[in-house]
TORKOL-4160 file (C-alpha; in steps of 0.2 Angstrom, whole numbers, padded with zeros to 4 digits, m for minus):
201
<pt num="1" X="m0149" Y="0045" Z="m0373"/>
<pt num="2" X="m0157" Y="0061" Z="m0367"/>
<pt num="3" X="m0155" Y="0060" Z="m0349"/>
<pt num="4" X="m0168" Y="0070" Z="m0338"/>
<pt num="5" X="m0173" Y="0073" Z="m0321"/>
<pt num="6" X="m0191" Y="0079" Z="m0317"/>
<pt num="7" X="m0196" Y="0091" Z="m0303"/>
<pt num="8" X="m0215" Y="0090" Z="m0301"/>
<pt num="9" X="m0228" Y="0095" Z="m0288"/>
<pt num="10" X="m0242" Y="0081" Z="m0287"/>
<pt num="11" X="m0242" Y="0061" Z="m0286"/>
<pt num="12" X="m0251" Y="0060" Z="m0303"/>
<pt num="13" X="m0236" Y="0072" Z="m0313"/>
<pt num="14" X="m0223" Y="0059" Z="m0306"/>
<pt num="15" X="m0230" Y="0047" Z="m0317"/>
<pt num="16" X="m0237" Y="0058" Z="m0331"/>
<pt num="17" X="m0223" Y="0069" Z="m0335"/>
<pt num="18" X="m0212" Y="0056" Z="m0343"/>
<pt num="19" X="m0224" Y="0050" Z="m0352"/>
<pt num="20" X="m0228" Y="0068" Z="m0358"/>
<pt num="21" X="m0208" Y="0071" Z="m0361"/>
<pt num="22" X="m0207" Y="0054" Z="m0371"/>
<pt num="23" X="m0221" Y="0059" Z="m0383"/>
<pt num="24" X="m0215" Y="0077" Z="m0385"/>
<pt num="25" X="m0197" Y="0070" Z="m0388"/>
<pt num="26" X="m0204" Y="0059" Z="m0402"/>
<pt num="27" X="m0213" Y="0074" Z="m0410"/>
<pt num="28" X="m0199" Y="0085" Z="m0409"/>
<pt num="29" X="m0188" Y="0070" Z="m0417"/>
<pt num="30" X="m0181" Y="0060" Z="m0405"/>
<pt num="31" X="m0191" Y="0047" Z="m0404"/>
<pt num="32" X="m0185" Y="0033" Z="m0390"/>
<pt num="33" X="m0172" Y="0044" Z="m0385"/>
<pt num="34" X="m0178" Y="0052" Z="m0366"/>
<pt num="35" X="m0172" Y="0044" Z="m0351"/>
<pt num="36" X="m0180" Y="0047" Z="m0336"/>
<pt num="37" X="m0165" Y="0047" Z="m0324"/>
<pt num="38" X="m0173" Y="0055" Z="m0308"/>
<pt num="39" X="m0192" Y="0060" Z="m0302"/>
<pt num="40" X="m0192" Y="0072" Z="m0288"/>
<pt num="41" X="m0210" Y="0077" Z="m0281"/>
<pt num="42" X="m0210" Y="0094" Z="m0269"/>
<pt num="43" X="m0227" Y="0103" Z="m0267"/>
<pt num="44" X="m0228" Y="0120" Z="m0275"/>
<pt num="45" X="m0231" Y="0131" Z="m0259"/>
<pt num="46" X="m0213" Y="0123" Z="m0252"/>
<pt num="47" X="m0204" Y="0123" Z="m0269"/>
<pt num="48" X="m0207" Y="0142" Z="m0272"/>
<pt num="49" X="m0200" Y="0146" Z="m0256"/>
<pt num="50" X="m0183" Y="0155" Z="m0256"/>
<pt num="51" X="m0170" Y="0141" Z="m0258"/>
<pt num="52" X="m0182" Y="0127" Z="m0261"/>
<pt num="53" X="m0183" Y="0126" Z="m0280"/>
<pt num="54" X="m0163" Y="0129" Z="m0279"/>
<pt num="55" X="m0160" Y="0115" Z="m0268"/>
<pt num="56" X="m0172" Y="0103" Z="m0279"/>
<pt num="57" X="m0160" Y="0109" Z="m0294"/>
<pt num="58" X="m0145" Y="0103" Z="m0286"/>
<pt num="59" X="m0151" Y="0089" Z="m0280"/>
<pt num="60" X="m0158" Y="0084" Z="m0297"/>
<pt num="61" X="m0139" Y="0088" Z="m0303"/>
<pt num="62" X="m0132" Y="0076" Z="m0292"/>
<pt num="63" X="m0144" Y="0062" Z="m0297"/>
<pt num="64" X="m0139" Y="0066" Z="m0314"/>
<pt num="65" X="m0121" Y="0065" Z="m0309"/>
<pt num="66" X="m0119" Y="0080" Z="m0318"/>
<pt num="67" X="m0125" Y="0073" Z="m0335"/>
<pt num="68" X="m0140" Y="0078" Z="m0343"/>
<pt num="69" X="m0155" Y="0091" Z="m0339"/>
<pt num="70" X="m0170" Y="0096" Z="m0328"/>
<pt num="71" X="m0187" Y="0100" Z="m0333"/>
<pt num="72" X="m0197" Y="0107" Z="m0320"/>
<pt num="73" X="m0217" Y="0107" Z="m0321"/>
<pt num="74" X="m0229" Y="0116" Z="m0309"/>
<pt num="75" X="m0248" Y="0121" Z="m0309"/>
<pt num="76" X="m0249" Y="0141" Z="m0310"/>
<pt num="77" X="m0265" Y="0139" Z="m0301"/>
<pt num="78" X="m0271" Y="0158" Z="m0300"/>
<pt num="79" X="m0253" Y="0164" Z="m0303"/>
<pt num="80" X="m0251" Y="0172" Z="m0322"/>
<pt num="81" X="m0238" Y="0159" Z="m0330"/>
<pt num="82" X="m0232" Y="0174" Z="m0341"/>
<pt num="83" X="m0225" Y="0182" Z="m0323"/>
<pt num="84" X="m0221" Y="0168" Z="m0311"/>
<pt num="85" X="m0214" Y="0157" Z="m0324"/>
<pt num="86" X="m0200" Y="0168" Z="m0329"/>
<pt num="87" X="m0196" Y="0172" Z="m0311"/>
<pt num="88" X="m0195" Y="0153" Z="m0306"/>
<pt num="89" X="m0186" Y="0148" Z="m0321"/>
<pt num="90" X="m0174" Y="0163" Z="m0317"/>
<pt num="91" X="m0171" Y="0156" Z="m0301"/>
<pt num="92" X="m0168" Y="0138" Z="m0306"/>
<pt num="93" X="m0155" Y="0143" Z="m0320"/>
<pt num="94" X="m0147" Y="0155" Z="m0308"/>
<pt num="95" X="m0144" Y="0140" Z="m0296"/>
<pt num="96" X="m0136" Y="0130" Z="m0311"/>
<pt num="97" X="m0130" Y="0141" Z="m0325"/>
<pt num="98" X="m0121" Y="0128" Z="m0332"/>
<pt num="99" X="m0135" Y="0115" Z="m0335"/>
<pt num="100" X="m0149" Y="0114" Z="m0345"/>
<pt num="101" X="m0166" Y="0116" Z="m0336"/>
<pt num="102" X="m0182" Y="0118" Z="m0344"/>
<pt num="103" X="m0197" Y="0124" Z="m0333"/>
<pt num="104" X="m0215" Y="0129" Z="m0336"/>
<pt num="105" X="m0231" Y="0133" Z="m0327"/>
<pt num="106" X="m0249" Y="0125" Z="m0332"/>
<pt num="107" X="m0261" Y="0136" Z="m0332"/>
<pt num="108" X="m0273" Y="0135" Z="m0318"/>
<pt num="109" X="m0267" Y="0114" Z="m0318"/>
<pt num="110" X="m0261" Y="0102" Z="m0329"/>
<pt num="111" X="m0278" Y="0095" Z="m0333"/>
<pt num="112" X="m0282" Y="0111" Z="m0342"/>
<pt num="113" X="m0271" Y="0103" Z="m0356"/>
<pt num="114" X="m0283" Y="0088" Z="m0357"/>
<pt num="115" X="m0299" Y="0098" Z="m0359"/>
<pt num="116" X="m0289" Y="0110" Z="m0374"/>
<pt num="117" X="m0290" Y="0093" Z="m0382"/>
<pt num="118" X="m0304" Y="0084" Z="m0374"/>
<pt num="119" X="m0310" Y="0077" Z="m0391"/>
<pt num="120" X="m0295" Y="0065" Z="m0392"/>
<pt num="121" X="m0300" Y="0058" Z="m0376"/>
<pt num="122" X="m0318" Y="0053" Z="m0381"/>
<pt num="123" X="m0321" Y="0035" Z="m0375"/>
<pt num="124" X="m0305" Y="0035" Z="m0366"/>
<pt num="125" X="m0307" Y="0030" Z="m0346"/>
<pt num="126" X="m0327" Y="0031" Z="m0346"/>
<pt num="127" X="m0326" Y="0047" Z="m0355"/>
<pt num="128" X="m0341" Y="0050" Z="m0366"/>
<pt num="129" X="m0340" Y="0045" Z="m0386"/>
<pt num="130" X="m0348" Y="0064" Z="m0388"/>
<pt num="131" X="m0334" Y="0072" Z="m0379"/>
<pt num="132" X="m0329" Y="0088" Z="m0387"/>
<pt num="133" X="m0313" Y="0098" Z="m0383"/>
<pt num="134" X="m0317" Y="0114" Z="m0370"/>
<pt num="135" X="m0320" Y="0130" Z="m0379"/>
<pt num="136" X="m0309" Y="0138" Z="m0366"/>
<pt num="137" X="m0299" Y="0126" Z="m0358"/>
<pt num="138" X="m0289" Y="0139" Z="m0347"/>
<pt num="139" X="m0304" Y="0147" Z="m0339"/>
<pt num="140" X="m0310" Y="0134" Z="m0327"/>
<pt num="141" X="m0303" Y="0135" Z="m0311"/>
<pt num="142" X="m0308" Y="0115" Z="m0308"/>
<pt num="143" X="m0301" Y="0106" Z="m0322"/>
<pt num="144" X="m0303" Y="0088" Z="m0311"/>
<pt num="145" X="m0319" Y="0093" Z="m0308"/>
<pt num="146" X="m0325" Y="0095" Z="m0325"/>
<pt num="147" X="m0319" Y="0080" Z="m0330"/>
<pt num="148" X="m0328" Y="0070" Z="m0317"/>
<pt num="149" X="m0343" Y="0079" Z="m0323"/>
<pt num="150" X="m0341" Y="0071" Z="m0340"/>
<pt num="151" X="m0340" Y="0055" Z="m0332"/>
<pt num="152" X="m0354" Y="0041" Z="m0328"/>
<pt num="153" X="m0362" Y="0043" Z="m0310"/>
<pt num="154" X="m0351" Y="0036" Z="m0298"/>
<pt num="155" X="m0336" Y="0036" Z="m0307"/>
<pt num="156" X="m0324" Y="0052" Z="m0305"/>
<pt num="157" X="m0306" Y="0057" Z="m0312"/>
<pt num="158" X="m0293" Y="0051" Z="m0301"/>
<pt num="159" X="m0276" Y="0060" Z="m0304"/>
<pt num="160" X="m0264" Y="0044" Z="m0299"/>
<pt num="161" X="m0275" Y="0034" Z="m0311"/>
<pt num="162" X="m0280" Y="0043" Z="m0326"/>
<pt num="163" X="m0267" Y="0057" Z="m0329"/>
<pt num="164" X="m0253" Y="0047" Z="m0335"/>
<pt num="165" X="m0267" Y="0036" Z="m0347"/>
<pt num="166" X="m0274" Y="0053" Z="m0353"/>
<pt num="167" X="m0256" Y="0060" Z="m0356"/>
<pt num="168" X="m0252" Y="0046" Z="m0367"/>
<pt num="169" X="m0268" Y="0048" Z="m0376"/>
<pt num="170" X="m0273" Y="0067" Z="m0379"/>
<pt num="171" X="m0269" Y="0076" Z="m0395"/>
<pt num="172" X="m0253" Y="0087" Z="m0391"/>
<pt num="173" X="m0255" Y="0096" Z="m0408"/>
<pt num="174" X="m0274" Y="0101" Z="m0403"/>
<pt num="175" X="m0268" Y="0107" Z="m0386"/>
<pt num="176" X="m0253" Y="0117" Z="m0391"/>
<pt num="177" X="m0267" Y="0124" Z="m0404"/>
<pt num="178" X="m0278" Y="0130" Z="m0391"/>
<pt num="179" X="m0268" Y="0131" Z="m0374"/>
<pt num="180" X="m0255" Y="0146" Z="m0374"/>
<pt num="181" X="m0248" Y="0137" Z="m0358"/>
<pt num="182" X="m0245" Y="0119" Z="m0367"/>
<pt num="183" X="m0239" Y="0128" Z="m0382"/>
<pt num="184" X="m0223" Y="0134" Z="m0369"/>
<pt num="185" X="m0222" Y="0118" Z="m0362"/>
<pt num="186" X="m0219" Y="0111" Z="m0379"/>
<pt num="187" X="m0206" Y="0124" Z="m0383"/>
<pt num="188" X="m0197" Y="0123" Z="m0366"/>
<pt num="189" X="m0197" Y="0103" Z="m0369"/>
<pt num="190" X="m0191" Y="0106" Z="m0386"/>
<pt num="191" X="m0176" Y="0119" Z="m0381"/>
<pt num="192" X="m0172" Y="0105" Z="m0369"/>
<pt num="193" X="m0169" Y="0091" Z="m0380"/>
<pt num="194" X="m0159" Y="0101" Z="m0392"/>
<pt num="195" X="m0148" Y="0107" Z="m0378"/>
<pt num="196" X="m0146" Y="0088" Z="m0372"/>
<pt num="197" X="m0143" Y="0082" Z="m0391"/>
<pt num="198" X="m0132" Y="0095" Z="m0395"/>
<pt num="199" X="m0120" Y="0092" Z="m0380"/>
<pt num="200" X="m0120" Y="0074" Z="m0385"/>
<pt num="201" X="m0116" Y="0078" Z="m0403"/>
């Protein structure tokens, strides 16, 4: 089993990221092998402060008993993932250079990945049958609002209800093709799986 602790910022991600990692593991040749040992939710504005990410990493290592790896996923919001992501990854890995750690930032927000493969969510949870992929999934600032706008009047996208359900359904390959930050997420997860599998071989 690939023992993983996750560090995320939102209530929705607490449930969605384990679903995502299991799907990515299957796509990368490790079906049924992901064991989420611990989930840690820390607001991003706190996590990026000096020492906070490092403390979260240390706590996760203790929860894992020193065996496994860590996956960190945050929203980039208005930051550039290509700049902020490597900076945070360097900090996390410097805290525990002996431990496998994957880290990525969703461009804008996690839901941008749903926009990248929105067509695969047609007819899901009140979304219309005519739903198509967003032509520029990493441009909108309000991805949750965009999803709400596609739903019937009176129904709104609910992070804690919809995020894990959409994560279980959206087309990973399509999202990877159209979202550079999801491609980065896939590669970070794949690298983490590879290191963990190698450690147990």
